[in-house]
N, C-alpha and C positions, 0 to 999 in steps of 0.2 A: 651095646653096639653089636650089630650082627656080624658074625664071623665072615671075614673076607671083604667087608666094606672099608674102603680107604679112609684113613683118618684125615679130617680137615686140618690144615696147618694152623698154628696159633697166629694171633693177630700180628705179633712181631715178625714171625717167619713169613707171613703173607705180605707184609709191607716190604720186607727185604727182597722177596721174590719179585714183587712189582717193580722195585727199584732196579733189580738186575735186568728185568725184561726191558725197562725203559732205556738202560744203558746199552743193551744189545740192539734195541731199535735205533738208537742214535748211531752206533757203530755200523750197522748194516746199511743205513741210509745216510752215510756221512755227507755225501755231496749235497743232498737235499737239505740237511740240517745246517751245513755250512752256509748255504744260500740264505736260509732262514736267519741264521746268526748274523749274516752280513747286512740284511735289511734292518734287523734290530740294532746292530752296532752303528750303522750309519745314521739311523733315526735318532738314537740316543746321543750319539756323538755330535751330530749336528745341533741338536737341542742344547747340549752342554756348551758347545762352542759359541752359539748365539747368546746364551745366558752370560757366559764369561765376557764376551766382547761387548755386549750392551752395558754390562756393569762397568767394564773397564773404560768405556767411553765417557762415563761420569767421573768427575773428580772427587775422590774420596776425601773425607775430613782430614786425614793425615797428609795427603798430597796437597790439598788446598792450603793447609797450614805451611807446608814446606815451600810451596811456590810463592806464597805471599809474604811469609815471615822468615824464611831461611831456617837455620838449624836451632837458634837459641832465643830469638826475639819472642816476647810474650804478646806483643800487640803492635799494630801499625796505626798511627793516628794522623789525620789530616783535617784541616779546618776549612769550612766553606762559608764563613760569615757569622755574624752575631745572632742570627735567628735560630730557632729550634730546628734540628734536623731529625729526620726519621730514616731508619735503615733496617734491612733484614739482618739476621744474625751473622751472615757471611759478608754483609756490606756489599753484596753484588747488585742490590737495588736500593736506591735512596731518594729522598725528596727533601728539599730545603735550600737554604742559601740566604745570606743576609748582608749587612753592611761590612765594609772593610775596617781594619784596625791595624795599628803598628805591630810588627812581628814580636817585639819584646812583650807587649801586652798580651798577645795571644799565647806566647810561651809561658808567661807568668800564670795565666788562667789555667793552662793545662797542668802545670806543676801543682797548683792548689787543689786540683781534682784528683790527681793520681794517688795511689797508695804510697805510703812512706817507703823509702829505699828504692823507688823506681828510678832507673837510669835511662836518660834519653840519648839516643844515637841519631844524629841529624843527617838527613839527606836532602838534596834538591832534585825536583822533577820538572820536566817541561817537554816541549816538542822541538826537535831539531830537524833541519834539512841537511842531507849529506851529499857531497859531490866527490865523485871519483872519475877521473878522466873526463869523458864527455857526458857522463850521467849525473843527473841531479834528482834526488828523491823529494817527495813531499814530506810533511811533518811526521816524524817517528818518535815514539816514546823514549825518553832518555832519563837516566838517573845519574847524579853526580854525588860522590861520597868518598870518605876516607876509607878505602878498602883494606887498609892495614888493620882496621878494627875487625876482629874475628866475627862479630855479630853481623856486620854489613858484608863482609867477604862471603858469607854463606848464602847471600841473596843471589849470587852469580854462580851458575853451574857450568864450569869451564869445560869446553869440548876440545879446544886446541889452545896452546899458549898458556897465558896466565891472566890474572885480574890486573886491571890498571892501578898503579899506585903512585906514579910520578905525574906531575902536571903535564898535560898534553897527551897522555896515554889514554887509549880507549879500547873497549871490547864491544863487538857487535854480535847479534844473533846469527845463527847459521843461515837463516833466510835472507837477512840483509847482506851478509858476506857473499852469498850466491848471486843476489840481485846486482850487486856492484862489482862482482868479480874480485873481491878482496881476499888476501891471504895474510897470515901473521907476518908482521914486519913491514907491510905496505903503509904508505902515508895517504891521507885523503883529507878533505876539508869538511867542516861542519859549522853550523850557526843557527841561532834562534830566529834570525831575520835575514833573509837573503838580500835585503836592501843594504845591509852592512857588509863589511869585509869579513869573509869566512875565515875561520881559524884552522890552521893546519894541525892535524891529529895523526898520531902514530898508532897503528893497530897492534896491540900486544897480545890480544886473545880473541877467540871466537867462542861464544857460549851457546848452550842449548836453547832452542826455541822455547819460550814460556808465554803462554797466552795471558798469564796474569802478571807478567814481569816486563822489564824494559827491552826495547830493541837495541839500545845503546847504553853502555856503562862508561862513565868518565871518571878519571881520577879527580880527587878534590882540588878545587881551584883552577879547573881547566877552562870552563866556558860558561856555565850557568851562573846567574847572579840574582840575588833577591832585590826587590825594589824598596821604596820608602815604606810601603805597607805590605801586609802579608799577601794580599791578592794581586799585588803589583809585581810583575817579574816572575821568576821561577818560584814554584810552590815548595814550601818546606814540609817535609814529611818526616815524622819521628818514629823510630822503632824503639820499643820499650823492652828492657830486660829487668828482671827482679820478680816481684810478686805477680801472681796471676791477675788478670783484669776480668772480673766476673761481669755478667750481663747487667747487673745493677749499676756498676761503674760505667759501662758502655752507655746506658741510658742517661746517666748524669753528664757524660761527655756530649751526648746528642743535644741535651738542653742548652749547652754552651756553643753549639754549632759545629762540634767535631764529629767526624766519622771514624770508627775504629773497627779494625779486624783483630779480634782477640782469639788467641790460640785456645784458651779454655772454653770460650763460647762456641767456636767452631766444632770442637771435639765433644761438647756437651750442649746441644742446641736447646734453648729455652722453649717452654710451652708457647704455642701460638697466641694464647690469650695474653701473654706478657710482652708481645711484640706490637707496639703501637701502629706500625705502618700497615699491618694487615687490616683490611677494612672491617672485618668482623673476626676477632680471634677465635671465638668458639666455633663459628662456621668454618673458618679455615682449618682448625684442628679436626673438625668432623669430616671435612672434605678430604683431608690427607688420609685419615683412617679409612674412609670409604674408598679412596683410591687404592690403598693397599689391599683392602678386602676384595675390590673388584679385580685387581690384577691377579690375585691368587685364584679367585673364582674363574676368571677368564682363562688362565693357564690350565686349571684343572679340567674345566668343562670342554674347552676347545682342544687342548692338548690331549686329554683322555680320549675324546671322540675320534680325533684324527689318528692317534696312535693305534687305537683299537681297529679302526678301519684299515690301517696300513699293515699292522702285524697279523690281524685275524686271517686274511687270505693265505698267508704263509702256512699257518697250521691247518687251514681248511684243505689246501692242496695237499699238504702232507698226509692228512687223514684220508684223502681220496686215494693217494698212492699206496697207502698201507692197508687198505680195506681188506685185501685178500689175506694179509697176515693176521689181521684182527678176526677175520672169519675163521681161520684155522684155530686160533686160540679159543674162540667160542665153541667150535666143534670139539675141542679137547676138554671142555668143561669150564672154561673161564666165564665169569658173569659179566654183565654189562658194566657193573661197578669196577671190575678188574680192568676192563678195556679203558674205561675213563681214567682210572688211576695210572695206567701205563702212559697214556697220552699226556696227562697233566704233568706227570713227573718229567717226561721228555721235554715238554714245553718250558717248565720252570728251570730245568737244568740248562737248556740252551739260552733261555732269556737271561738267567742270572749271569752266566759267563759273558754273554754278548753285551749286557747292560754295563757291567763293570768295565769291560774292555772299551765300550763306547764312551763312558765317562772319562777314562784315562786318555783315550784318543782325542776327545773333544778338548780337554785341558791342554794337551800337547799342541794341537793345531792352533788353538786360540793364543797360547803363549808365544808360539812362533810368529803369528801374525802381529801381535803387539810388539815383539822384539824387532821384527823387520821394519815395521812402520816407524818405530822409535829410532832405529839406526839411520833411517833416511831423513830424520829431522821432522817427521810429521807429528802433529799434536793431536791427532785423531784419538789416540789412547794415552792419556796423561799418566796412567798407572795400570798395572795388571792386578785385577781383583778376582780372586778365585774363591767364591763363596762355598765354604765346606758344606754347610747345611743344604744349600741348593744341590750340590753334587750328590749327596746322600739321597735326597728326596727324588732327584731325577733317576738315579739307579733303581731305587725301590719302586718308583713310579713305573719304570720300564718293565720290571718284573711283574708288578700287579696288573698292568694293562695287558701284558702278554698272557698272564693267567686268565684274565677275563676274556681275552680274545680267543684263547684256546678252548674255553669252556663249551661254547656252542658246537664246534666241530667234534669235540670229545663226546658230548652228549648225543649227537647224531650218530657217531660211530658206535656208541654203546647200545643204541636202540636199533641199529641196522639189522636187517634180516641176514643171518650168516650165509644162507644159500645165495642171495643176491650178491653178497660181498664176494663169495667165492667165484661167482660168474663175472664179477666186475662190470656190471651193467650200469649205465648212467640214466638219468631221468630226462625225458623230453621236457622242454619248458612249458609247452602247452599254455593253458590259461593260468594266470597267476592266482594263487590261493586268495580267497576272499579276505583272510586275516591280513595279508600284506597290503591290500587296497585300503582296508580300514586303518592300518597303521600309517600309511601315507597320508590319508585324509586327516587323521588326528594330528600328525606332525605339521601338515600345512596349516591347519587351524591354529595350532599352538604358535607357529611362526607369525601368523597374522595377528593373533591376540597380543603377543609380546611386542610386536612392532607398533601396533596401535597404542598399547599402554605406554610405551616409551615416548611416542610422538605426542600423545595427549597430555601426559603428566609431566613431561620434560625430564623424567628420570631415565637417563640413557642406559642405566644398568640393565634394563629389560633387553636391550639389544644383544647383551652377552648370550642370551638363549636363542635369539632369532637366527643368528648365523649357524650354529650347530644343527638346529632343526632343519633349516633349508639344505644344509650340506648332506645330512642323512637322507632327506627326501630325494634329492637328486641322485644319490648313489643307489638308493633302493629302486630307482627307475631303470637301472641297468637291466633287470630281469624282464620287464615288459617290452623293452626295446629290442631284445635279442630276436624274437620271432620276426620282427620287421626286417632285420638283416637277411634272414633266410629267404624272404620274398623277393629280394633284389638279386640274390645269388645266381639265378638262372641266366642272367645277362652276362656273366663273367666267364672267362676261360675255365676249362675243366679243373685244373689244379686249384685255382682260387675258389671255384664253386665248392669243391670238396672241403677246403679248409673252413670256409664260412659256415657251411652246413654242419660240419663236425663241431664247430664252436657253438652253434645253436643247439645241436643234439646233446653235447656234453656240457650242459649248463653248470653242472656241479664243479666243473673245472674252469669254465670261462668266467663265471660270475666272480669267484674269488680273485682271479688274476686281474680282471678289469677293475674290481673294487680297490685292490691294492694300488694299482696305477692311478686311479681317480683320487684316492686319498692323498697320495704323494703330490700329484699335480695341484690339488686343492691347496695344500700347504704352500707350495712355491708361488702360486698365483696370488694367494691371500697376502703373503709377505710382500710381493711386488706391489700390490695395491696399497698396502699400509705404508710401506717405505716411500713410495712415490707421493702419496698424499701428505705424509709428514713433511717431506722436503718442499712440496708445492705450497703447503700451508705456511711454513716459515718464510718462503720466498714471497708469498702474497703480502707480507708486511713490509717488504722492501720495495719502495717506490722510486724508480729511476728519475733523475732530474731531466733527462732527455733521452733520445734514441741512443742505444748502446754505441759507445765509441766517440760520441760527440765531445769535442775538446772544449773544456770550460775554463775561461780565462777571467781572473778576478783582478779588479783594479787594485793598485798598491802604490807604494812610494817609488818615486823615480830617483834613481841614483845616477848622478852625472858620470860617475866612473863606469857605469854599465855600458854606456854608448853615447852617441851624439844626438839621439832622438828621445823625445819624451812622449810616450803614447798616452799619458794620463793628464795631459795639460787641461783637458776639458772635464776631467772627472770631478764630481762633487762628493764622492765618497771619501776622498782624502783631501784635506785642506792644505797640506803642505807639499803638494807635488812640486817637482823641480821646474825650473824656468823653461819656457818653450824655446826650441831651437829650430824647428822645422814645421811644415804645414801638416794638418791632420791627415790629408790624403797620403802623404809620404809615410807617415807613421803607420797607417793601416797597411800600406803596400809592403812595408818592411816586415810586419808581422805575418801578412798573408804569404809572402814569398818564402819566409822561413818555414811556415807550416807546410807549404806546398812541396818542400823537399822531402817531407815525410808522408803527406797525404795529398795526392794530386786532386785538383779541382775543388779545393775547399772554398767556402764562402764565409766571410765574417759577418756576424749579426750582433748588433748592440743589445745589451740588457739594460733597460732604463726602468727606474722605479719612482713611484709617487712619494713626494714629501711635502709637508706644509711648513711655512715659516713660523718661527717662534716655538712655543711649547705645545702647539696643537698637533693633533695627529688624526689620521683617517683609518677607519676600520669598518668592516661590513657588519650591519646589525641583522640578527635573525628575527623572524617574526615571533614576538613574545608569546603568541598562541601555540607555538611549536613546543612540544614536550621534550625535555632533555632525555636523550637515550638512557636506558636503565644502566648500561655498562659504564656511562660517564657521570652518573648522578651520585655525588658524594655529600648530599645534604644530610643524610642520616648520620654519617660519620662526623660531619661538622656540628650537628646538634649535640651529639654526645660529647664532643671535645670542648665546646665552649660552655656547656652547662648553664646557659642563660636563656630562659624561655622567651624573653623579649626579642632575642635575636635568632630564634629558630626559623628554619625554612621548611615549608611544606612542599617538598619537591624542589629541585634546583631550578633556578631561573636559567633558561637556555643561554642567555647572554651574561650570566654571572660567573663568579669565581668557582662555585661548586659544581658547575657543569663543565667537566674537563674533557672537551672535545677537540682540543688543539691537536693539530696534525702531528706534532712532535711526539704525542703519546701513541700514535698508531703507525708511525713510519720509522723503521729501524735503520734506514739509510742515513749514515752519519758522514757522508761526504761533505766537503765545504759548501757553504751557502752564500749566495749573494744577499746582501742586506742593505736596506736604505738606512738613512740616519735614524729614522723612527722605528726601524725593524718591523715594518708592516707587510712587506712582501707583496705589495700591490704593483703590478707591472703595467707600464704604459707602452702599448704596442698597437701597430696598425695591421697586424696579421702576419708581419714578416717573421717575428720571433717564434710564434707558435708553429708556424709552418716549418721553420728550421729545426725546432725541437723534435718534430716527428713523432710525438706521442700519439696514442690512439685517439681519434676524433679531432685531429688538428685541422682537417679540412673544414669541419663545421665551425670550429673556433675562429679560424681565420676569416671565414665568410661573415660571421657575426661581428667581429671587430671592424671589418671593412664597412659594414652597414651601420656602425655606431652603437652596437649593443655591447654590454658588459659580458665577459666570459667568467663564470664562476667555476670552481673546481670541486665544490661539495654541493650536493643536493639540498642540504639543510640550510644553506645560505640563500636559497631562492624562495621568495614569497609565493603564496598561493596564486597570485595574479600573474606570475611569471616575471616579476621585477626583482631588482636588487636594490638594497638600501645602503648607500655608502654614507656612514655617519661621520661628522666632524666633531671631535672630542677635545676636551682638555681636562686635566686633573682638577679636582675640587681641592684647592689649596687649604681652605679652612678645615674641611673634614679630614684631609690628610694630616694636618698638623695635630688635630685632636687625637687621631688614631695613633700617631707616633708617640704622643704624650702618654696614652694609655699603655702602649707597648713598653715604654721606658719605666713606667710605674710598676708594671707587672714584673719586669726584670729585676727592679730594685727589691721587690718583695720575694724574689726567687721563685716566681710562679711561671708556669708555661702559658703562653699567650697564643690563642688560636684564631682570634677574631680576624675575619677577612678585611683587607684594606677597603676604603670607600670606593664605590663605583665612580668612574669618571663622568663628567657632565657632558651631555650631548648638546652641541651648539646649533647644529642644523643637519639636514639630511638631503643628499642627492638621490633621487629615485629615477631609475632607468630600466629599460627592458634588458633582460639577461637570458643567456642560455647556460647550460651546465655541461661540462665535460668531466668525466670521473678521473681526475688526476690526484692520486693520494699523496703525492710528494709534498712534504712540508715546505719545500722551496717556493711553490706557487700557491698563493692564496686566491688571486684573481687577476684578470687582465682587463684593462680599461682602454678604450680608444683615445687617441690624442684630443679629439674634438670635445670630449667630455670636460677637459680642463677649462674650456672656455664657457661652460654652462654654469648658471647659477644653481645652487649657492656655492658650489665648489670654487668657482672663479673668484668669489668674494674673499677667499682666505689665502690668496697668493700661492697657488700650488707650484711646486718646483719639480722638475724632472731630473732625477739623479742618474748619472751614468755610472753603473757599478761594475761593469765588465762586458764581456762579449763571449760568443760561442763560435767555434769553427766547425762546420759540418764535415762529416767523413762518411765514406762508403764502407770502409773496412776498419774495425777497431784496431788501434795500435797495440802492439805487445808492450809489456811493462818496460822492457829495456828501451824500446823506441820512445815511449812516453818520457822516460827519464832523460834520454838524450835531447828530446825536443824541449823539455823543461829547462835544461841547461842552456840551450841555444836562445830561448826566449828571455832568459835572464839577462843576456847581453843587450836586450832591447828595453830592459827595465821592468819586465813582467816577473813578479816574484811569487805568484801562486797559480799553478796550472794543474788541472786534473782532467780525467776523462769520465764521462758518464758510463756506468756499467750496470749490468743486471746482477741479481743476487748470486753470490758464490760463497759456499762454505765447504772448503776441501775436507775438513775433519768430518763433518756430518756426511758428506758424500762418500767418503771412504768407508765409514761405518755401515751405511746403508748398502753400499755396493757389495761389501764382504758378506753381509747377512743375506743378500739376494743370491750371491753365488752359492752359499751354503744351502739355501733352500732349493736352488736348481739342482745341486748335487744330490739332495735327497730324492727329488723326483726322478732323476735319471737312474740312480741306483735302484730305486724301488721298481721302476719300469723294467729295467734289465733283469733284476732278481725274480720278479713275478713271472716275466716272460720265460725265463730259464726254467723255473719250476713247472710252468705249464707245458713246455716242450719235453721236459723229463717225463711228465705224465703221458705224453703222446708216443713214447717210444714203442709201446706194444703195437699201437695202430700203424705206425710207420714201418715196423718190422713186418706186419702183415702185408702192407703194400709192397715191400721189397720181395716177399715170398711169392706174390702173385705176378711179379715181373715189372713193377714200376721202376723207372730209372731214377738214378740219384738226382738228376736235374728236376724231375717231377716232385720228388720228395722234398727237395730244398725249396721249391716254389710253394709247396703246401705249408712247410714250416714258416717261410717268410710271410705268407698270407695270413696264417693263423696268428703269428706274433703281431703283425700290423693291425689286424682286426681287433684283437684284444687291446692293443696299445692305444689305437685311435679312439675306440669306444670309451676307455677309461680316461683318456686325455680330454676329450670333449666334455664329458660329464664332470670331470675334475676341474676343468677350466671354469665352467659355469658355477660350480660350487665354490671355487676359490674366489671368484668375483663377489659373490654374495657374502662369503665369510669375511673377505677383506673390507667390504663396506661397513659391516656391522662392527668389526674390530676398530676401524678408524673412527666411527661414531663414538666409541667408548673411550678412546685415547685422547681425543681433542678436548681442549678446555672449553667450558661454557662461555667464557668471555670471548673467545675467538668466534664461536658460533653466533653469539649475540651481535658481534660486529660484522658478521658476514664474511669473515676472513677464511673460514675453513674451505679448502680447495680439494674436493674429492677428485682424485686423478686416477684414471684407468690407463696404465701404460700398455696400450694395445700391442705395440710391436714386440716388447719383451715377452708379453703373455703369449702371443702367437708363436714366438720362437720356442718357448718351453712346451706349449701344447702340441706343436707339430714336431719339434726336435726330439723330445723325450722318446716317443715311440719309434722314430726313425733310428735313433741311437740304439735303442733296444734291438731293433731288427739287425743292424750292423753287428752289434756285439754278439748276438745269438748266432748269427751266421758264421762269424769268426770262430766262436766257441765250438760250433758243430763241425766245421771243417777240420779244426784241430783234432777233435775226437775221432773223426773218420780217418784222418791221416795216421793217428796213433794205432787205430784198430787195424789198418791196412799193413 
């Protein structure tokens, strides 16, 4: 070593020196790094909150067991008939049902199946109507049991008071108590049938709302009663204590017609291949694993891309502001590697602290949200789930993404010319480098390729990549858009023109700021699109019976004690209506005048349905040449189940049992239905009813009925020549007897019997012209005009028009309390079932989606404010120069405002477009294939909230920056 040459520090000392320089850089630029930390903290915290809330919105295995089984029961068992039943492990979905049997026989069968030493705890369940004051509810879920039994007592989570133990005592949920205005100690009435005298009950407790539990709990011997057979009267439900009930025992119970919720099965779910109800166990298992893999990939790819775009600009602006310091270090002998090391250490230090704080903040915020919603009685979050592994991964992910995001600015700073850095000159945007155009072209091509692959192959996993590709392309377009802004600046006032031209000239400051804002807006808009689409897709499976608010009245039993009039004298849906005591017009006038006290100008319209005498029934026949939709074709599963080649089906017959296109499978609306004796739901109407229903297309339907055409509510029911075929059927008694004999023989051998019942015999068919209105409600199968009843061959089978109820039109929907009061008033006229048509509503889902959307909006606003503040901090020297040359404070404020607004709006518009693209591709990945096949997926773009975020975020950034700057000026003064 030459004398006088300074010794190079050792590697350890060099690393320590770089760390000290990084710490000093953080201390000297504390304000800037605090802003950087704030952006990272909010981003990571918001991600943590959304993760915790989305998981908490799902019922965990432990919570599901507690809500359905209480503290000690091992299983809950209920019987649905002597046929084989199929269920999911949680018994939240099932299929089956058979013939009735005596309760003693059912219980004996159950005891013979259960493990030894199992103890049965019996409860009764049913639907009750409650009356308090002038309010009468519709049917509410009730359980009656001996709650002195500790096992059964734990089923009720008491909020106020105590569980009912003496006959006549009751507990209701918080929602029911609020609905009826009940408090502990009040008396009210309840009954299974409002046609009979209601029973007086005493409220001794109010329990927590439970989506899986009862609305009403009654002490043993209060009200519910079993019938002569199990399915007659209140349903007996047994809770089991003792040994675990494994999945094998659950399947054995299913074979005997039982449905079981087993604690051990819920806590340790069986493989999909061992669950018969799944159409294809292996495929279901593979789909679940693919879903998990896609979810992880989706989170990593999209989350990493957005976080890098969001956090990267923070460090880019920081490098821009520290370029003079780095130039001085280079001038003193530091290498580019040293500069990069200082920046990366600063970034990792800030990102680590901010990520950890963000995770903790996210958990705290999510916990408070769950706590507050629970205290208000909401069931949006049945439990608080804090996934420890997720939190660690989110924190590490935040640091890793920050490291990656800081690498490019650090690399540029390391390669920067120290002379240019000391001069602090910015680059004119000029023409965009060719490599950037090539990158944009490649990304656009990749986006198109992945979209086409996903569309052509049906593998929607490709869309996971389409969204991020488009997002990056749009954000890369910020640079070529900048020069266009400069061309329009000459039309603006001086201050605004200076701000925009400075934004164009200092692209190294403008692009990172706009990129950060764009990434944040993209996140918020994407979440808005996804949440709105999810809610709309669920709502699309809810089909209203009529226009919202329409009052629906169902024929029932007339009770003479209810009043002096009998509105059901002419009803054929109930054979034992009371004796007539007044004319039909007077009955209707009484009903109408009562309803008019709540809804003025109402009109009553009858609901009449077709029925045939004897054992015959009518139903529409679909053209046999029509293929059964793939989503409804269960022929493959049927072939596998029966294992008899002679009975195999090569594709389901569209009119057969294996083509499950019944509307009940595609309509989640479970409001009461009008039914004819034959339960066919073919309405006889001259156009009056369809007009009063007010559903979309009612004008066309009414005109068709008036012209003698049939109105169908499904396209598949219409033949290619535009006609409808109304078949007259009867059961094949001989084939039915032979089938039942084979069923009994299989049961005697202990075998499972899957063969479909024989098809009914068609006796004749009425063919008529038809039109189609798309009404998905299971309530309405078709409407036929009255004159068709006189046409052959239908007229040859003695058709009967059954009056099953009526509707009352309304202009404004009644509130729930008003509907309850109206129901009570109509009971005095002998009407025992009344409800109102309503649109889809899911408060729990709406709460979850709303909170997630608010969190996303918070991210966008924070990022917009933070990046705007960083950009303004970088403008200090320029603004100081303006001050020195005599520019007024007002002019400098206008420049700051215009600069903030320019960057904010540029980022918001680009981010809004990117968010829409990203939201669409995410929605395509999260929707089930079945919903897409059935055309239920409802892509929804909530333009008003999107516009509010796109416009509001930069405006809030302007206001916040203005307040911040004024406060700083006041402090300096």
